[in-house]
Phi, psi and omega in degrees: 000332183289338183273003178279151178285131180292149181292328180254129179296140181267130179262102182268004184283137179257162176301134179098346181297321179295321178295321180295315179297316179296321179297322179294319180294315180295320178298317180296320177297317178295323179294318178295318179296324178295317178297321181292321182285337179276335184305318180299334178296323181275333183270348179075024179260179178291142179291159179284163178292171184301328181301322180297322178289327177293323177295330178296334179292346178296339179299313178291322179297317178298321177298316180294321179295317178295321178294321177296320177295322178295316179295323177295320178295318179297316180298320179294321179293322178294319177298319180294320179293320178295319180291328177289325180287326182287334183278000000 
């Protein structure tokens, strides 16, 4: 009986999971932009405009968003543990 699919979908997402996923995506975009902006240095071509370097800053922004999601998840788990201990 345990291997059957439940009739109601189970929501396993915790608070902060969405922020972590969004942070990973933004970080990946920033990492690709960083690789693209560094490539002209090795290829000996003209550097990209300033906008390309600004997009590279998304790497740090993505890291901060993912860290905020992680902290939110930790806070929710601590609240849940405290309420379980009090009961």
